[in-house]
N, C-alpha and C positions, 0 to 999 in steps of 0.2 A: 504493500500500500504506500501511496504517497502521503505526506503528512497532512494535507488538506482535503483528502478524499472525504466525501460526505457533507462538505460545505457547498451550499449553492449561493452563487453571487449573481445579482442582477446588475448589469452595467448599462445605465441609461445615459451615460456621459458622452462627450464628443471630444475629438482631437486626442490629446495625449495624457494629460495629468491624471485624472481619476481612472481613465481606461487602463493606464499603465499599472496602477494598483491591481486592477482585476486581472491583467495579463500575468503579473508575478504570481498571483494566487492560482491562476489556471496552470501555470508551469509546474506547480507543486500539488496538483490533483483536484483543486476545486472545480466544480461544474460552473462555468461562467456563461450566462445567457446574455448576449449583447442585444439590447433592444434599440432598434433604429426606426427612423421615420419612414413610412411606406413610400416607395418610389424614389427616395432621396438618399437615405442612409447617412451614416456618419460622414461629415466633411473630410475626415481623415482618409477616406477612400480616394480622394482627389488631391491629397497633399503629397507631393514628391513625384518621383519618376513613374509614369504610367506603364503598365505591363500589358501583355496580350490578353490578360484576364479582364481588363477593363478597370481594375483597381491598381493602386500604386504599390510600390515596394514598401513604403511606410506602412500601409495598411496590412499587407501580407505579413510583414514582420511583427508589427505591434499588436495585431488582433489574433495572434497565434493561440491555438487551443480553445478558441471560443466558439459558441454556437450563435447563429444570427437569427433573430426573429424581427418582424416588423410590427410596429404598434404605434398608433397615433395618440400621443399623450395629451393632445389638445382636445380630443374627442371624448365626451362623457363615457362612451362605451369602452374606449381605450383606457381611460382612467380606472374604470371598474375592473378591467382585466388586469391592469398592473397591480391593483390591490389584491386580487386573487393570487397573483404570482408572489407578491410580498408575503402573503400568509404561508407560503410553502418554501420560503427562502430564508437565508441567514444574514445576507449582506446586500445592501444597495449602494452603488457608487454613482455619484452625480457631480457635475461641475458646472451647472448653470449659474447665471448671475443670481445672487440672492434675491428672493421674491418671485422667481419664475415658477418654482414648484408650488408655492403658495397660491399663485394666480391660477394654476391648473387644479387647485384643490387636492394637491398631493403633498401637503406640508409634512413635517416631521410628526406633528401631533396626530395627523390623520393616519399616517403609515404605521407609527408605533402603536396606535390603538388596534390596528389590524393584526400586528405581530409585536407583542411587548418585548421579545428578545432580539428584535431587529437591530443590526449595527448599520449605521448609515454614514458613509464617507461623503463629506461635502468639501470639495475644493473649489475655490473661487479666487479672484484676483487679490482680494484683501481680507478674506474671511467673512464670517457671517455677522460680525459686529464691528463697531467703530464707524467714524465719519466717512470713510471711503468705501464701506462695505458694498454699496450699490453700484460702484464704478466697475466698468469692464476691465479685464486684464488678460494678457497672454504671457507666454514665457519671457519675451523680451522685457515686458513691464516688470515681471517678477525679478528678473536679473537686475534691472536698473534700480528699482525701489529697495531691493534687498541689500544693495551695497556692493555687489561684485563687479558690476559694469564700470563703476567709477574707478576701480583698481586695475582694469584691463586695458592694455595698450602701452604705448611709449609715453614718457613724461611730457613731451612737447606736442603730442597729438591728441585728438578727441578720444573720449572713452570708446573702447572697442567691445564687440561682442565677445564674451568669455568662452570661446570655443564653439558654442552652439546657442542659438536663441532659445532652444527648447530645454536648456539645462534645468531651469526652474520647474518645468513640467515633469521631467523625469525624477527630480529630487522630491517633488511633492507626491508623486506616485509611490516612491519608495517609503517615505515617511507615512504615507497613507496606508500602505500594506502593513507596516509595523503597528500603526495605531489600530487598524482593523483586527489584526490577530490578537492584540492585547485586549481589545474590547470584547472579542469573541470569548476569550478565556473568562473575562469578568461575567459575561452573560451566562456562560455555562454554570458558574458558581452561584449567581444571584437570581437568574431568570429574567434579568432586566437588561435590555440593550441600551445603546447610547449613540450619540453623534460623534464623529471624528471630524473636527473642523480645522481646515488648513487654508491659509492664504498663500498664494504662489510665492510670495516674497519671503515667507517665514523660514523654509528650509535653507534658502540662500543665506539669509542673515545668520542662521544657526552655525554655518560652517566657516565663518570668517575668523577663526582662531581668536587672537587677542584684540581684535579691532575695537570692540565695545569697552572692555575694561581699560585698555590703553588710553582711549579718549577720556573716559570718566576719571581716571586717576592722574593722568599726566597732561590731558588736553591735546594729545598727539593725534593729528588727522593724517592718516596714511595717504599718500598720493600714488599716482601711477608710476611704476618702476620698470615697465617693460618685462623682460624675461627674469631679471634678478628678483631676489626675495628679501624682504625686510629682516633684519636681525642677524643674518648669516651671509658669509661671503668667503670664497666663491660658491655661488649657488645659482646657476643660470644655464643658458643654452649657448653652445659654442660651435662655430663652423669648423668643418674638417677639410682636408686636402682635396677630397673627391666631391666637394660641394654638397655634402650632407651635413647633418647636425647631430650633436650629442648633448645630453643633459648631464651635468656634473653637480653633485650636492655634497659640499663639505659643511656638515652641521656642527663640527667641533674642531678644536685645535689639533687633536691627534690625527683626524682624517686629513686636515690640511697639511700637516707635516709629512704624511705619506705621499700626498700629491706633489708637494714641493720637491721631495726627494726624487719622485718619478720624473718630474720635469727637468731635473738636474740643478735645482736651486735649493738644496737642503738648508743653506745658511739663512734663508729668509724666514724659516719656521723656528719653533722653539723660542730662543732668546733673540731671534732676528727681528727685522723690521715689521714682519707680518705674522708674528708668532701667536697673537691673540685675536679674538674676534673683534675687539674694539679697534685694534690697529688696522685690521683689514677693512672694517667698516669705514674708517677714516680715509682710506684711499681705495675705494672700490674700483675706480678706473684703472689704477695701476695693477691691482690684483687681477681683475678680469682681463686686462690687456696681456698680462703674462700668461694666463691660462689659454687665451685665444691664440697667441703666437705658437704655443705648444701644440694645440689641437690642429691648427692649420698645417702643421708639418707632418701630419699622419692622416691616413685614410680613416674613415669612420670605424671600420671593424678593428683596425689596429688600436685606436684610442680605447675602445670598449675592452679589448683583450688586455691591454696594458694596465688599465684601471682595475680590472678584475683581479689581475695578478697582485697588484699593490693594495687590494682591498679598499679601493676608492669607489664609492657609489657612482655609477655611470650607466647610462642607457641611451639607446638611439631615440631621437625625436622622430617617431614613426609616422610616416605617411601611410595611407591605406594599402599601397602596393607592398610596402615593407612588412606590414602586419600580415598580409596573406602569405608572405614568403618566410616568415620568422619561425624557427623551430620551437620556440617556447609556446607560441600560440597554437602550433600544431600538437605539441605534446599535451597541452592542457585542453585540447579540443574546444578552444574558445570560439571557433567558427563551426557551425553545423550546417550541413546541407540537407534540405528537405525537398522531397518530390511533391510538388503541388499539382493537383489534377487540372488546374486552370492555367497555371503560369510555368509549369515545368520545374526544373532544378533550380532552387534558390538558396543562396548562402546567406545565413543570418547569424547575428551574435547568439551564442549559446546561453544557457541558463546561469544566472548568478543569484545566490551563492551556491557553492558546491556542498551538498550534504552526502556524506559517505554511506549512510545507512538507507536513507529514503530520498534519493536524488530526484530533482525535477527533470522535465524533458520538454522538447518541442515536438509535439505529435502532429499538429496540423498548422497551416498558416491561415491568415485571415480568410474567413468564409465569404461566399457569395451572399448578397443581400437577401435575407429571408430564407436562407438555405434550410433552416431548422424549424420553420413555422409548423409544419405538419407534426413533427416529433414532439415539440414542446407543448403545443396547444392541445394535442390529443392526449399526451401523457399527463400533463400537470393540470389542465383545465377540463379535461374530459370532453372536448369538442369533437364532433364528427366531421367528415369531409364536407357535408353540406353547410355546416356552421362556418367552417373556415372559408369556403367559397363565398358565402354571403357577406362575411366580414371583409373579405378582400374587395368585393364589389362595392361595398359601402365606404371603402377607404380607411377602415379602422386598422387593418393590417396590410 
């Protein structure tokens, strides 16, 4: 058994944040029923590179292991059917703007009355409370308001996207999955469910190490630094002879001493001019310049190998082609290939985290719109073929 087998999740959300929580749960055995608007579906089906299946690679990868049914939640019949599904489920994931479900008469009070043990994940731009709660938000806004975008980029350039505009979405989905699992354990013990309330910006703010206490205690406002890192040096990205890049992280004086010896300058470490973090911080340009001159004299693989031998933390700054060729990714099976009946052979990121006893898996990729209408509505709601055809004609499903 997978650890979440026996848990049924209703995913009525769109795009990435709350649906990603449901995806993680599906990877570990939960039955996830994706509820989408008839004839339209989740907009995520159209986000990214379109495949021959008609859906995008984003959808195929991120809607993995889910069942798809169509249901119009704006229609009173659709609302009643959702309540019936809620009565037979454990979790509901949504990320509409606060007030939307209430407008559809599907508020927390209504749904928890149907199922007192229900756990409801609610992801929105700013959370369910506060003066900004009704404002719309996407991942880019979460990154910006959460504080990470201000730190991303070069000091003399505008704030940059921190790797991906969807970082806040995925982080919210992960924190959402953690919150849902904790709430489920509480519901098992008490018989009472609860809401898991996340603003897109909150997981971003949570991972910014000492940013908040450093400002509160010292009034320090960290600025953009480009590749380097505050408090430690050398700790950056450096070019190599073959026009590739490596990341080197010297987080203490002992590691720096090993790097200095490797570069042929042992005298600058220890009692030398760069022997302490404070000394290196005072002349970042000089230290980074010394490291860059050394890395530029070797190919990328040589730098990594030399650093490994000297026990200096170093790794490639990997582009996606390097990731596909890397033996570590291969050994850990971080990329899995799935044969999809609609789109053929697709490579997607494998499941994280890795459980040794009850591992998760990618069994199917994102389904066709309404692919599971017959199965779900017949099995859970007891509808017959005529009922389903009539609801389809009425635009309810």
